[in-house]
HTML snippet that shows the backbone in 3Dmol.js (N, CA, C, O; Angstrom):
<script src="https://3Dmol.org/build/3Dmol-min.js"></script>
<div id="view" style="width:600px;height:400px;position:relative"></div>
<script>
const pdb = `
ATOM      1  N   ILE A   1       6.798  -2.642   5.160  1.00  0.00           N
ATOM      2  CA  ILE A   1       8.013  -3.321   4.680  1.00  0.00           C
ATOM      3  C   ILE A   1       7.726  -3.924   3.313  1.00  0.00           C
ATOM      4  O   ILE A   1       6.798  -4.717   3.154  1.00  0.00           O
ATOM      5  N   ILE A   2       8.522  -3.543   2.340  1.00  0.00           N
ATOM      6  CA  ILE A   2       8.329  -4.056   0.981  1.00  0.00           C
ATOM      7  C   ILE A   2       9.546  -4.887   0.605  1.00  0.00           C
ATOM      8  O   ILE A   2      10.676  -4.400   0.638  1.00  0.00           O
ATOM      9  N   LYS A   3       9.309  -6.132   0.249  1.00  0.00           N
ATOM     10  CA  LYS A   3      10.405  -7.004  -0.171  1.00  0.00           C
ATOM     11  C   LYS A   3      10.155  -7.433  -1.602  1.00  0.00           C
ATOM     12  O   LYS A   3       9.014  -7.662  -2.004  1.00  0.00           O
ATOM     13  N   GLU A   4      11.232  -7.539  -2.369  1.00  0.00           N
ATOM     14  CA  GLU A   4      11.076  -8.006  -3.741  1.00  0.00           C
ATOM     15  C   GLU A   4      10.689  -9.470  -3.700  1.00  0.00           C
ATOM     16  O   GLU A   4      11.359 -10.288  -3.071  1.00  0.00           O
ATOM     17  N   THR A   5       9.614  -9.784  -4.371  1.00  0.00           N
ATOM     18  CA  THR A   5       9.125 -11.149  -4.352  1.00  0.00           C
ATOM     19  C   THR A   5       8.290 -11.411  -5.586  1.00  0.00           C
ATOM     20  O   THR A   5       7.730 -10.489  -6.180  1.00  0.00           O
ATOM     21  N   ARG A   6       8.210 -12.667  -5.965  1.00  0.00           N
ATOM     22  CA  ARG A   6       7.366 -13.040  -7.097  1.00  0.00           C
ATOM     23  C   ARG A   6       6.073 -13.672  -6.605  1.00  0.00           C
ATOM     24  O   ARG A   6       5.255 -14.133  -7.402  1.00  0.00           O
ATOM     25  N   ASP A   7       5.891 -13.690  -5.285  1.00  0.00           N
ATOM     26  CA  ASP A   7       4.674 -14.270  -4.724  1.00  0.00           C
ATOM     27  C   ASP A   7       3.520 -13.297  -4.961  1.00  0.00           C
ATOM     28  O   ASP A   7       3.533 -12.195  -4.413  1.00  0.00           O
ATOM     29  N   PRO A   8       2.520 -13.677  -5.766  1.00  0.00           N
ATOM     30  CA  PRO A   8       1.420 -12.761  -6.086  1.00  0.00           C
ATOM     31  C   PRO A   8       0.637 -12.352  -4.847  1.00  0.00           C
ATOM     32  O   PRO A   8       0.080 -11.255  -4.803  1.00  0.00           O
ATOM     33  N   VAL A   9       0.586 -13.219  -3.842  1.00  0.00           N
ATOM     34  CA  VAL A   9      -0.152 -12.862  -2.627  1.00  0.00           C
ATOM     35  C   VAL A   9       0.561 -11.741  -1.887  1.00  0.00           C
ATOM     36  O   VAL A   9      -0.067 -10.781  -1.440  1.00  0.00           O
ATOM     37  N   ILE A  10       1.877 -11.870  -1.762  1.00  0.00           N
ATOM     38  CA  ILE A  10       2.657 -10.825  -1.088  1.00  0.00           C
ATOM     39  C   ILE A  10       2.589  -9.523  -1.886  1.00  0.00           C
ATOM     40  O   ILE A  10       2.474  -8.440  -1.311  1.00  0.00           O
ATOM     41  N   GLN A  11       2.659  -9.634  -3.201  1.00  0.00           N
ATOM     42  CA  GLN A  11       2.581  -8.438  -4.034  1.00  0.00           C
ATOM     43  C   GLN A  11       1.229  -7.751  -3.848  1.00  0.00           C
ATOM     44  O   GLN A  11       1.158  -6.524  -3.774  1.00  0.00           O
ATOM     45  N   ALA A  12       0.165  -8.537  -3.773  1.00  0.00           N
ATOM     46  CA  ALA A  12      -1.170  -7.959  -3.608  1.00  0.00           C
ATOM     47  C   ALA A  12      -1.280  -7.270  -2.253  1.00  0.00           C
ATOM     48  O   ALA A  12      -1.836  -6.177  -2.147  1.00  0.00           O
ATOM     49  N   LEU A  13      -0.750  -7.909  -1.226  1.00  0.00           N
ATOM     50  CA  LEU A  13      -0.816  -7.301   0.110  1.00  0.00           C
ATOM     51  C   LEU A  13      -0.010  -6.015   0.150  1.00  0.00           C
ATOM     52  O   LEU A  13      -0.448  -5.024   0.735  1.00  0.00           O
ATOM     53  N   ALA A  14       1.170  -6.021  -0.471  1.00  0.00           N
ATOM     54  CA  ALA A  14       1.996  -4.819  -0.488  1.00  0.00           C
ATOM     55  C   ALA A  14       1.279  -3.693  -1.232  1.00  0.00           C
ATOM     56  O   ALA A  14       1.300  -2.544  -0.792  1.00  0.00           O
ATOM     57  N   ALA A  15       0.652  -4.017  -2.346  1.00  0.00           N
ATOM     58  CA  ALA A  15      -0.061  -3.005  -3.124  1.00  0.00           C
ATOM     59  C   ALA A  15      -1.224  -2.452  -2.308  1.00  0.00           C
ATOM     60  O   ALA A  15      -1.493  -1.251  -2.344  1.00  0.00           O
ATOM     61  N   PHE A  16      -1.910  -3.318  -1.575  1.00  0.00           N
ATOM     62  CA  PHE A  16      -3.033  -2.873  -0.749  1.00  0.00           C
ATOM     63  C   PHE A  16      -2.540  -1.942   0.352  1.00  0.00           C
ATOM     64  O   PHE A  16      -3.157  -0.910   0.616  1.00  0.00           O
ATOM     65  N   GLU A  17      -1.428  -2.304   0.997  1.00  0.00           N
ATOM     66  CA  GLU A  17      -0.890  -1.469   2.071  1.00  0.00           C
ATOM     67  C   GLU A  17      -0.482  -0.100   1.541  1.00  0.00           C
ATOM     68  O   GLU A  17      -0.730   0.922   2.181  1.00  0.00           O
ATOM     69  N   ILE A  18       0.150  -0.088   0.361  1.00  0.00           N
ATOM     70  CA  ILE A  18       0.573   1.183  -0.237  1.00  0.00           C
ATOM     71  C   ILE A  18      -0.660   2.032  -0.553  1.00  0.00           C
ATOM     72  O   ILE A  18      -0.687   3.228  -0.261  1.00  0.00           O
ATOM     73  N   GLY A  19      -1.675   1.410  -1.148  1.00  0.00           N
ATOM     74  CA  GLY A  19      -2.889   2.148  -1.495  1.00  0.00           C
ATOM     75  C   GLY A  19      -3.579   2.696  -0.251  1.00  0.00           C
ATOM     76  O   GLY A  19      -4.077   3.821  -0.252  1.00  0.00           O
ATOM     77  N   TYR A  20      -3.605   1.884   0.818  1.00  0.00           N
ATOM     78  CA  TYR A  20      -4.253   2.317   2.056  1.00  0.00           C
ATOM     79  C   TYR A  20      -3.506   3.501   2.659  1.00  0.00           C
ATOM     80  O   TYR A  20      -4.119   4.460   3.128  1.00  0.00           O
ATOM     81  N   PHE A  21      -2.172   3.423   2.641  1.00  0.00           N
ATOM     82  CA  PHE A  21      -1.355   4.504   3.185  1.00  0.00           C
ATOM     83  C   PHE A  21      -1.587   5.790   2.396  1.00  0.00           C
ATOM     84  O   PHE A  21      -1.725   6.865   2.979  1.00  0.00           O
ATOM     85  N   ILE A  22      -1.631   5.675   1.064  1.00  0.00           N
ATOM     86  CA  ILE A  22      -1.857   6.849   0.218  1.00  0.00           C
ATOM     87  C   ILE A  22      -3.221   7.450   0.530  1.00  0.00           C
ATOM     88  O   ILE A  22      -3.363   8.671   0.599  1.00  0.00           O
ATOM     89  N   ASP A  23      -4.230   6.590   0.721  1.00  0.00           N
ATOM     90  CA  ASP A  23      -5.564   7.088   1.046  1.00  0.00           C
ATOM     91  C   ASP A  23      -5.541   7.862   2.357  1.00  0.00           C
ATOM     92  O   ASP A  23      -6.186   8.904   2.472  1.00  0.00           O
ATOM     93  N   LEU A  24      -4.803   7.363   3.347  1.00  0.00           N
ATOM     94  CA  LEU A  24      -4.728   8.057   4.636  1.00  0.00           C
ATOM     95  C   LEU A  24      -4.062   9.415   4.473  1.00  0.00           C
ATOM     96  O   LEU A  24      -4.522  10.408   5.037  1.00  0.00           O
ATOM     97  N   VAL A  25      -2.971   9.460   3.697  1.00  0.00           N
ATOM     98  CA  VAL A  25      -2.272  10.726   3.482  1.00  0.00           C
ATOM     99  C   VAL A  25      -3.179  11.711   2.758  1.00  0.00           C
ATOM    100  O   VAL A  25      -3.252  12.882   3.132  1.00  0.00           O
ATOM    101  N   ASN A  26      -3.866  11.244   1.730  1.00  0.00           N
ATOM    102  CA  ASN A  26      -4.759  12.117   0.974  1.00  0.00           C
ATOM    103  C   ASN A  26      -5.867  12.640   1.875  1.00  0.00           C
ATOM    104  O   ASN A  26      -6.225  13.815   1.789  1.00  0.00           O
ATOM    105  N   ALA A  27      -6.418  11.790   2.737  1.00  0.00           N
ATOM    106  CA  ALA A  27      -7.502  12.216   3.626  1.00  0.00           C
ATOM    107  C   ALA A  27      -7.015  13.339   4.547  1.00  0.00           C
ATOM    108  O   ALA A  27      -7.753  14.288   4.808  1.00  0.00           O
ATOM    109  N   ARG A  28      -5.789  13.235   5.033  1.00  0.00           N
ATOM    110  CA  ARG A  28      -5.264  14.269   5.936  1.00  0.00           C
ATOM    111  C   ARG A  28      -5.092  15.581   5.192  1.00  0.00           C
ATOM    112  O   ARG A  28      -5.430  16.639   5.721  1.00  0.00           O
ATOM    113  N   PHE A  29      -4.572  15.528   3.973  1.00  0.00           N
ATOM    114  CA  PHE A  29      -4.334  16.765   3.233  1.00  0.00           C
ATOM    115  C   PHE A  29      -5.645  17.386   2.748  1.00  0.00           C
ATOM    116  O   PHE A  29      -5.733  18.603   2.585  1.00  0.00           O
ATOM    117  N   LEU A  30      -6.656  16.556   2.520  1.00  0.00           N
ATOM    118  CA  LEU A  30      -7.916  17.079   1.984  1.00  0.00           C
ATOM    119  C   LEU A  30      -8.840  17.600   3.075  1.00  0.00           C
ATOM    120  O   LEU A  30      -9.853  18.227   2.765  1.00  0.00           O
ATOM    121  N   GLN A  31      -8.525  17.363   4.321  1.00  0.00           N
ATOM    122  CA  GLN A  31      -9.401  17.841   5.401  1.00  0.00           C
ATOM    123  C   GLN A  31      -9.297  19.354   5.534  1.00  0.00           C
ATOM    124  O   GLN A  31      -9.958  19.946   6.387  1.00  0.00           O
TER     125      GLN A  31
END
`;
const viewer = $3Dmol.createViewer("view");
viewer.addModel(pdb, "pdb");
viewer.setStyle({}, {cartoon: {color: "spectrum"}});
viewer.zoomTo();
viewer.render();
</script>
Protein backbone atom coordinates (compact mmCIF):
# COMPACT_ATOMS: atom_id res chain seq x y z
CA ILE A 1 0.00 0.00 0.00
CA ILE A 2 1.50 3.30 -1.09
CA LYS A 3 0.10 6.54 0.28
CA GLU A 4 1.21 10.02 -0.63
CA THR A 5 3.03 11.37 2.36
CA ARG A 6 5.80 13.75 3.29
CA ASP A 7 6.91 11.56 6.18
CA PRO A 8 10.49 10.51 5.28
CA VAL A 9 10.15 7.34 7.35
CA ILE A 10 7.07 6.21 5.45
CA GLN A 11 8.71 7.14 2.17
CA ALA A 12 11.79 5.10 3.08
CA LEU A 13 9.70 2.08 4.03
CA ALA A 14 7.69 2.33 0.82
CA ALA A 15 10.87 2.55 -1.25
CA PHE A 16 12.29 -0.47 0.57
CA GLU A 17 9.12 -2.50 -0.03
CA ILE A 18 9.13 -1.58 -3.73
CA GLY A 19 12.81 -2.50 -4.05
CA TYR A 20 12.27 -5.80 -2.23
CA PHE A 21 9.32 -6.67 -4.47
CA ILE A 22 11.34 -5.87 -7.60
CA ASP A 23 14.17 -8.07 -6.33
CA LEU A 24 11.73 -10.96 -5.83
CA VAL A 25 10.31 -10.54 -9.34
CA ASN A 26 13.78 -10.35 -10.86
CA ALA A 27 14.87 -13.48 -8.96
CA ARG A 28 11.91 -15.43 -10.37
CA PHE A 29 12.57 -14.34 -13.94
CA LEU A 30 16.31 -14.97 -13.68
CA GLN A 31 15.97 -18.53 -12.38
